[in-house]
C-alpha positions as a Python dict, from the first residue, in 0.01 Angstrom:
ca = {
    (1, 'M'): (0, 0, 0),
    (2, 'I'): (88, 221, -270),
    (3, 'F'): (-106, 293, -540),
    (4, 'E'): (-60, 479, -880),
    (5, 'Y'): (-301, 584, -1159),
    (6, 'F'): (-364, 680, -1460),
    (7, 'A'): (-667, 840, -1655),
    (8, 'Q'): (-733, 1019, -2019),
    (9, 'T'): (-1066, 1080, -2176),
    (10, 'D'): (-1083, 1108, -2540),
    (11, 'P'): (-1370, 1201, -2779),
    (12, 'G'): (-1350, 906, -3046),
    (13, 'M'): (-1389, 947, -3375),
    (14, 'V'): (-1684, 1003, -3448),
    (15, 'R'): (-1882, 1211, -3189),
    (16, 'D'): (-1819, 1605, -3232),
    (17, 'N'): (-1834, 1688, -2807),
    (18, 'N'): (-1683, 1360, -2475),
    (19, 'E'): (-2069, 1312, -2270),
    (20, 'D'): (-1760, 1130, -2038),
    (21, 'S'): (-1607, 1269, -1731),
    (22, 'I'): (-1367, 1107, -1475),
    (23, 'V'): (-1220, 1214, -1233),
    (24, 'V'): (-937, 1095, -975),
    (25, 'D'): (-927, 1135, -623),
    (26, 'E'): (-616, 1031, -490),
    (27, 'D'): (-657, 1204, -140),
    (28, 'N'): (-929, 976, -89),
    (29, 'Q'): (-830, 711, -281),
    (30, 'L'): (-1176, 775, -482),
    (31, 'L'): (-1197, 738, -909),
    (32, 'V'): (-1551, 790, -1048),
    (33, 'L'): (-1604, 752, -1437),
    (34, 'A'): (-1955, 865, -1587),
    (35, 'D'): (-2068, 827, -1900),
    (36, 'G'): (-2388, 1033, -2038),
    (37, 'M'): (-2651, 1015, -2171),
    (38, 'G'): (-2905, 1285, -2369),
    (39, 'G'): (-2942, 1540, -2618),
    (40, 'Y'): (-2847, 1855, -2673),
    (41, 'N'): (-2439, 1766, -2494),
    (42, 'A'): (-2732, 1724, -2173),
    (43, 'G'): (-2550, 1391, -2186),
    (44, 'E'): (-2237, 1564, -2058),
    (45, 'V'): (-2396, 1766, -1805),
    (46, 'A'): (-2563, 1459, -1668),
    (47, 'S'): (-2192, 1285, -1642),
    (48, 'A'): (-2023, 1619, -1481),
    (49, 'M'): (-2301, 1622, -1257),
    (50, 'A'): (-2206, 1281, -1135),
    (51, 'T'): (-1898, 1285, -1062),
    (52, 'T'): (-1826, 1632, -928),
    (53, 'F'): (-2144, 1550, -683),
    (54, 'I'): (-1936, 1228, -621),
    (55, 'K'): (-1577, 1356, -534),
    (56, 'T'): (-1715, 1661, -363),
    (57, 'E'): (-2022, 1457, -86),
    (58, 'L'): (-1849, 1183, -57),
    (59, 'G'): (-1479, 1273, -52),
    (60, 'R'): (-1591, 1517, 306),
    (61, 'W'): (-1712, 1306, 437),
    (62, 'L'): (-1376, 1056, 420),
    (63, 'A'): (-1159, 1298, 523),
    (64, 'E'): (-1366, 1312, 847),
    (65, 'G'): (-1245, 992, 871),
    (66, 'G'): (-1425, 794, 596),
    (67, 'H'): (-1135, 570, 555),
    (68, 'E'): (-1150, 387, 926),
    (69, 'A'): (-1548, 336, 847),
    (70, 'S'): (-1655, -63, 821),
    (71, 'G'): (-1745, -240, 505),
    (72, 'R'): (-2150, -156, 618),
    (73, 'E'): (-2055, 190, 690),
    (74, 'L'): (-1870, 224, 377),
    (75, 'K'): (-2141, 26, 138),
    (76, 'R'): (-2429, 258, 245),
    (77, 'A'): (-2216, 623, 255),
    (78, 'M'): (-2186, 495, -125),
    (79, 'E'): (-2565, 434, -112),
    (80, 'I'): (-2670, 756, 3),
    (81, 'C'): (-2441, 977, -189),
    (82, 'I'): (-2541, 786, -614),
    (83, 'D'): (-2929, 892, -395),
    (84, 'N'): (-2822, 1238, -370),
    (85, 'A'): (-2633, 1227, -707),
    (86, 'N'): (-2934, 1079, -943),
    (87, 'R'): (-3114, 1296, -672),
    (88, 'S'): (-3038, 1623, -797),
    (89, 'I'): (-3011, 1491, -1194),
    (90, 'F'): (-3306, 1368, -1196),
    (91, 'N'): (-3461, 1709, -1062),
    (92, 'A'): (-3198, 1897, -1336),
    (93, 'A'): (-3306, 1678, -1640),
    (94, 'N'): (-3691, 1815, -1498),
    (95, 'A'): (-3691, 2168, -1415),
    (96, 'N'): (-3493, 2215, -1745),
    (97, 'P'): (-3607, 2195, -2129),
    (98, 'T'): (-3258, 2135, -2249),
    (99, 'Y'): (-3160, 1880, -2001),
    (100, 'A'): (-3493, 1657, -2001),
    (101, 'G'): (-3430, 1271, -2045),
    (102, 'M'): (-3043, 1358, -1931),
    (103, 'G'): (-2813, 1118, -1732),
    (104, 'T'): (-2533, 888, -1690),
    (105, 'T'): (-2438, 550, -1644),
    (106, 'M'): (-2167, 525, -1337),
    (107, 'V'): (-1808, 281, -1194),
    (108, 'M'): (-1667, 345, -930),
    (109, 'G'): (-1414, 241, -699),
    (110, 'L'): (-1285, 329, -300),
    (111, 'F'): (-966, 205, -279),
    (112, 'I'): (-935, 137, 161),
    (113, 'G'): (-615, -7, 267),
    (114, 'S'): (-641, -358, 143),
    (115, 'R'): (-957, -297, -11),
    (116, 'V'): (-1194, -158, -247),
    (117, 'M'): (-1544, -82, -306),
    (118, 'V'): (-1649, -86, -663),
    (119, 'G'): (-2009, 86, -717),
    (120, 'H'): (-2136, 74, -1061),
    (121, 'V'): (-2509, 157, -1183),
    (122, 'G'): (-2543, 52, -1591),
    (123, 'D'): (-2280, -33, -1813),
    (124, 'S'): (-1982, 162, -1730),
    (125, 'R'): (-1706, -97, -1631),
    (126, 'C'): (-1467, -233, -1360),
    (127, 'Y'): (-1198, -472, -1454),
    (128, 'R'): (-889, -661, -1283),
    (129, 'L'): (-574, -808, -1390),
    (130, 'R'): (-462, -1035, -1110),
    (131, 'G'): (-155, -1178, -1284),
    (132, 'E'): (-235, -1331, -1558),
    (133, 'T'): (-618, -1315, -1513),
    (134, 'L'): (-840, -1060, -1624),
    (135, 'Q'): (-1188, -1034, -1452),
    (136, 'Q'): (-1481, -785, -1524),
    (137, 'L'): (-1573, -767, -1173),
    (138, 'T'): (-1862, -496, -1301),
    (139, 'R'): (-2182, -732, -1504),
    (140, 'D'): (-2394, -461, -1704),
    (141, 'H'): (-2713, -357, -1638),
    (142, 'S'): (-2783, -387, -1951),
    (143, 'L'): (-3097, -554, -2175),
    (144, 'L'): (-2826, -717, -2352),
    (145, 'Q'): (-2692, -891, -1954),
    (146, 'E'): (-3007, -908, -1871),
    (147, 'Q'): (-3086, -1185, -2187),
    (148, 'I'): (-2744, -1410, -2154),
    (149, 'D'): (-2814, -1430, -1831),
    (150, 'A'): (-3205, -1523, -1934),
    (151, 'G'): (-3042, -1813, -2209),
    (152, 'L'): (-3178, -1581, -2555),
    (153, 'L'): (-2831, -1508, -2665),
    (154, 'T'): (-2475, -1606, -2616),
    (155, 'P'): (-2212, -1400, -2490),
    (156, 'E'): (-2047, -1518, -2838),
    (157, 'Q'): (-2365, -1382, -3038),
    (158, 'A'): (-2389, -1073, -2785),
    (159, 'Q'): (-2086, -971, -2985),
    (160, 'F'): (-2298, -898, -3214),
    (161, 'A'): (-2654, -772, -3153),
    (162, 'T'): (-2825, -367, -3256),
    (163, 'H'): (-2868, -331, -2890),
    (164, 'K'): (-2570, -327, -2684),
    (165, 'N'): (-2613, 46, -2503),
    (166, 'L'): (-2978, -46, -2401),
    (167, 'V'): (-2897, -71, -2006),
    (168, 'T'): (-3185, -55, -1755),
    (169, 'R'): (-3019, 130, -1482),
    (170, 'A'): (-2920, 499, -1542),
    (171, 'L'): (-2836, 788, -1237),
    (172, 'G'): (-3093, 1097, -1302),
    (173, 'V'): (-3422, 860, -1538),
    (174, 'E'): (-3597, 809, -1309),
    (175, 'D'): (-3615, 947, -880),
    (176, 'T'): (-3458, 674, -747),
    (177, 'V'): (-3153, 434, -867),
    (178, 'L'): (-2988, 73, -684),
    (179, 'L'): (-2649, 121, -688),
    (180, 'E'): (-2441, -258, -717),
    (181, 'V'): (-2137, -217, -428),
    (182, 'N'): (-1936, -532, -365),
    (183, 'E'): (-1606, -519, -229),
    (184, 'Y'): (-1284, -712, -318),
    (185, 'R'): (-981, -799, -148),
    (186, 'V'): (-637, -587, -389),
    (187, 'E'): (-327, -772, -365),
    (188, 'D'): (65, -649, -447),
    (189, 'G'): (48, -599, -792),
    (190, 'D'): (-341, -588, -924),
    (191, 'T'): (-443, -371, -1158),
    (192, 'Y'): (-759, -181, -1175),
    (193, 'L'): (-943, -75, -1544),
    (194, 'F'): (-1247, 119, -1495),
    (195, 'C'): (-1418, 236, -1834),
    (196, 'S'): (-1679, 416, -2067),
    (197, 'D'): (-1867, 124, -2324),
    (198, 'G'): (-1601, 297, -2538),
    (199, 'L'): (-1347, 111, -2446),
    (200, 'S'): (-1510, -192, -2361),
    (201, 'D'): (-1720, -255, -2704),
    (202, 'M'): (-1435, -135, -2989),
    (203, 'V'): (-1201, -400, -2741),
    (204, 'P'): (-1237, -747, -2664),
    (205, 'D'): (-1115, -900, -2351),
    (206, 'E'): (-882, -1039, -2469),
    (207, 'R'): (-643, -743, -2609),
    (208, 'L'): (-745, -563, -2310),
    (209, 'A'): (-590, -820, -2058),
    (210, 'A'): (-300, -818, -2333),
    (211, 'I'): (-285, -428, -2311),
    (212, 'L'): (-275, -380, -1961),
    (213, 'Q'): (-18, -741, -1945),
    (214, 'G'): (211, -549, -2214),
    (215, 'E'): (546, -288, -2156),
    (216, 'G'): (553, 64, -2010),
    (217, 'S'): (436, 210, -1753),
    (218, 'L'): (80, 212, -1586),
    (219, 'A'): (49, 541, -1834),
    (220, 'E'): (132, 412, -2154),
    (221, 'R'): (-115, 81, -2123),
    (222, 'G'): (-340, 324, -2030),
    (223, 'S'): (-308, 530, -2419),
    (224, 'A'): (-233, 249, -2554),
    (225, 'L'): (-601, 125, -2468),
    (226, 'V'): (-780, 415, -2606),
    (227, 'D'): (-578, 443, -2902),
    (228, 'T'): (-710, 111, -2904),
    (229, 'A'): (-1059, 181, -2898),
    (230, 'N'): (-1004, 476, -3163),
    (231, 'E'): (-810, 185, -3452),
    (232, 'Q'): (-1078, 8, -3393),
    (233, 'G'): (-1343, 303, -3526),
    (234, 'G'): (-1428, 499, -3224),
    (235, 'R'): (-1747, 474, -3210),
    (236, 'D'): (-1847, 656, -2860),
    (237, 'N'): (-1642, 893, -2713),
    (238, 'I'): (-1352, 715, -2421),
    (239, 'S'): (-1285, 690, -2114),
    (240, 'V'): (-1000, 523, -1853),
    (241, 'I'): (-876, 480, -1534),
    (242, 'L'): (-638, 281, -1389),
    (243, 'A'): (-479, 172, -1028),
    (244, 'H'): (-178, -84, -982),
    (245, 'T'): (-135, -152, -645),
    (246, 'R'): (185, -214, -473),
    (247, 'S'): (287, -312, -134),
    (248, 'K'): (456, -86, 63),
    (249, 'P'): (864, -146, 14),
    (250, 'I'): (1016, -167, 452),
    (251, 'R'): (1294, 150, 442),
    (252, 'R'): (1549, 104, 375),
    (253, 'G'): (1741, 159, 773),
    (254, 'L'): (1446, -84, 899),
    (255, 'L'): (1582, -319, 665),
    (256, 'S'): (1938, -318, 833),
    (257, 'R'): (1859, -332, 1147),
    (258, 'M'): (1672, -569, 1125),
    (259, 'L'): (1976, -794, 899),
    (260, 'R'): (2161, -679, 1156),
    (261, 'Q'): (2006, -882, 1504),
    (262, 'P'): (2086, -1167, 1594),
}
């Protein structure tokens, strides 16, 4: 597979600072997006710690041969990395009064050949556009999602809920955290969208799909996602990472030799 990436983060229209953090490690095909929370700019500290730690630690393991690992080994490596990142943020929050209560949600994608490992904590999301179908691959770790699952709210009612941002899992809030990891097959032409809730809360899935299927380059479509969230009010920081896949083309010389064979 050949991968094309785009990443952009924006403070939005309301907030002065940006507590989101994004990393695209093209060498290891590792994408990380974190949405921080906490007072006095501590959220941006937590999110930056998360993305930096994951890129450094998991990136080092991948560079040392992790790309040859099995799905189970990859999942375990991601879990260990997130556990260590969580403890680092938790300890910093408890050691410095300025950082008290800080934490961050996180979503990450690791592309290995024709598969992708998607891990997340909280309500930062990953979507996949395949053909004309946009599918949300992650399931929010949030009070709102728990109420939907319990039948207390319909998805339509949830759109107008006042407690959308109450997450039930986040890095740095407790001394342990559970990372949810799932593996998916990657197909030619797939587009993967990783985003903070500053996008998903402002732009409905139908509009996300329309923009991703629209004309223009990957960068133009990615910027259009951010612009649309801002046009809808931009009440939160907005972060987007896109990954587009296509099969490796056969080299022209090889194709010519094949066509000349009897």
